[in-house]
C-alpha distance (Angstrom), angle and dihedral (degrees) to the residues before:
residue distance angle dihedral
X1 . . .
X2 3.77 . .
X3 3.80 105.1 .
X4 3.78 98.7 -170.3
X5 3.82 88.2 115.2
X6 3.83 88.3 74.6
X7 3.81 88.8 68.2
X8 3.82 91.0 59.9
X9 3.80 112.7 87.0
X10 3.81 119.1 -129.2
X11 3.78 105.0 89.1
X12 3.78 86.4 144.9
X13 3.81 93.2 59.2
X14 3.81 98.0 36.6
X15 3.77 99.1 60.0
X16 3.81 97.7 139.1
X17 3.82 104.7 80.6
X18 3.80 91.8 127.9
X19 3.81 90.7 54.1
X20 3.80 90.8 50.7
X21 3.82 88.3 48.7
X22 3.82 89.0 58.6
X23 3.79 91.1 47.0
X24 3.81 92.9 48.8
X25 3.80 90.2 51.3
X26 3.80 92.1 47.7
X27 3.79 103.5 46.1
X28 3.79 116.0 91.5
X29 3.77 125.7 -119.2
X30 3.81 111.4 -83.3
X31 3.78 90.7 26.4
X32 3.79 128.5 156.9
X33 3.79 120.5 -134.7
X34 3.78 132.5 175.8
X35 3.78 134.0 -165.4
X36 3.79 116.6 -157.6
X37 3.80 109.7 -153.8
X38 3.79 110.4 27.2
X39 3.82 102.3 -172.4
X40 3.82 101.1 -173.3
X41 3.81 97.7 -21.8
X42 3.82 101.0 -101.4
X43 3.81 97.5 122.8
X44 3.81 94.2 39.0
X45 3.79 92.2 52.3
X46 3.81 90.6 45.2
X47 3.81 91.6 54.2
X48 3.80 93.5 47.4
X49 3.80 91.3 48.2
X50 3.79 93.9 46.7
X51 3.80 93.7 50.2
X52 3.79 92.5 48.4
X53 3.82 92.3 45.5
X54 3.80 85.9 62.5
X55 3.80 89.8 58.3
X56 3.80 94.8 -105.8
X57 3.77 128.5 134.3
X58 3.77 114.0 -136.4
X59 3.78 141.1 170.1
X60 3.81 104.3 -129.4
X61 3.80 118.2 -168.2
X62 3.78 131.1 -178.5
X63 3.80 124.2 -162.6
X64 3.78 124.1 -163.2
X65 3.78 132.8 153.1
X66 3.84 90.0 -150.4
X67 3.81 88.5 -131.3
X68 3.77 95.8 149.2
X69 3.77 99.1 42.7
X70 3.79 111.0 16.4
X71 3.80 117.1 -168.7
X72 3.80 92.0 -7.6
X73 3.82 91.5 56.2
X74 3.82 92.2 45.7
X75 3.81 92.0 50.0
X76 3.81 91.4 47.5
X77 3.82 92.2 51.7
X78 3.80 93.0 46.3
X79 3.80 90.8 47.5
X80 3.81 90.8 51.9
X81 3.80 92.2 47.9
X82 3.81 91.1 51.1
X83 3.81 94.2 45.8
X84 3.80 91.7 47.0
X85 3.78 92.4 54.1
X86 3.79 89.2 -141.1
X87 3.77 120.3 142.2
X88 3.79 100.8 -120.2
X89 3.80 129.3 151.8
X90 3.79 120.0 -143.2
X91 3.80 123.6 -156.5
X92 3.78 115.6 -166.9
X93 3.79 103.5 -153.9
X94 3.75 142.0 87.9
X95 3.75 119.0 -65.9
X96 3.78 91.9 -118.7
X97 3.82 93.1 51.3
X98 3.80 91.2 46.5
X99 3.80 91.1 54.4
X100 3.82 89.0 65.0
X101 3.82 91.2 59.8
X102 3.81 95.3 69.3
X103 3.79 133.3 60.1
X104 3.78 120.5 -116.3
X105 3.80 113.4 -89.5
X106 3.80 93.4 25.4
X107 3.82 105.0 121.7
X108 3.78 133.7 69.0
X109 3.81 92.1 -161.0
X110 3.81 134.7 15.0
X111 3.81 122.2 -170.5
X112 3.82 121.0 -170.5
X113 3.81 119.3 -159.1
X114 3.77 104.9 143.1
X115 3.80 133.4 104.8
X116 3.83 102.3 1.0
X117 3.80 87.1 -147.9
X118 3.81 120.1 134.0
X119 3.82 100.5 -126.9
X120 3.81 93.9 38.6
X121 3.81 91.9 50.4
X122 3.80 91.4 49.8
X123 3.81 91.3 50.6
X124 3.80 91.8 47.1
X125 3.79 92.1 52.1
X126 3.81 91.1 51.6
X127 3.80 96.0 45.4
X128 3.80 100.1 38.9
X129 3.80 96.1 44.4
X130 3.80 87.0 62.7
X131 3.80 89.6 56.6
X132 3.80 91.8 56.3
X133 3.79 125.6 93.9
X134 3.79 116.3 -119.0
X135 3.79 112.7 -89.8
X136 3.81 92.9 25.4
X137 3.80 131.9 114.7
X138 3.79 129.5 -96.4
X139 3.79 109.6 -170.4
X140 3.74 144.1 160.9
X141 3.77 144.2 -172.4
X142 3.79 133.0 -116.3
X143 3.79 100.2 41.8
X144 3.80 84.3 149.8
X145 3.82 95.7 37.6
X146 3.79 109.5 176.5
X147 3.81 94.9 -145.7
X148 3.80 97.5 55.8
X149 3.77 145.9 -24.3
X150 3.80 99.1 -114.3
X151 3.82 94.8 111.9
X152 3.80 92.3 47.1
X153 3.81 92.1 48.1
X154 3.81 93.7 47.1
X155 3.80 93.4 46.8
X156 3.79 93.1 46.8
X157 3.80 91.3 49.0
X158 3.80 95.9 46.5
X159 3.80 100.1 37.6
X160 3.80 101.7 22.4
X161 3.77 127.5 -120.1
X162 3.81 90.2 -102.8
X163 3.81 92.3 54.1
X164 3.79 103.7 40.6
X165 3.79 117.4 93.7
X166 3.79 120.6 -157.2
X167 3.77 130.1 -152.1
X168 3.79 119.1 -159.8
X169 3.78 117.5 -124.7
X170 3.78 133.2 -157.7
X171 3.82 94.2 -101.9
X172 3.80 94.5 35.9
X173 3.82 94.0 -113.4
X174 3.82 85.5 122.5
X175 3.78 132.2 -159.9
X176 3.80 122.9 -109.7
X177 3.78 121.3 -155.0
X178 3.75 147.0 164.2
X179 3.78 136.1 -170.5
X180 3.78 113.8 -120.5
């Protein structure tokens, strides 16, 4: 496996390698996956590398509006993608706008790790679940976000506490997911 991702700082934020390992093992060959909220690219590059290390072809897309870092963030992500050698597509736009660029039932995996705001998270769940194939996983990070409970509240409202599944992460931010 390409381990360039280890050179990208953000171990504290990307604490869900073992979840991405399960996803990489579970997606079919020629799958399509998307990560909403790319930060600096560490997790996106990890997922692409892991899938390809298993001998699978995959379209890997990252979406980020670059709100926290602007041109500097964009350049950092692009630089990491180039240095990693991974085939990853980057879309610089809002999550909600990006959802309009794909047909319903297009993706094998959707991962949401963007605004952490209640209303935004609810909208993302609605819009991105439509883009997922039946029987596939919609997931997101920060179910146990230390700086607020907006993600948890939005996920519980939209998916239901009886239907959401959680996956513990190294820093206890935790991943939430559901099968469509």
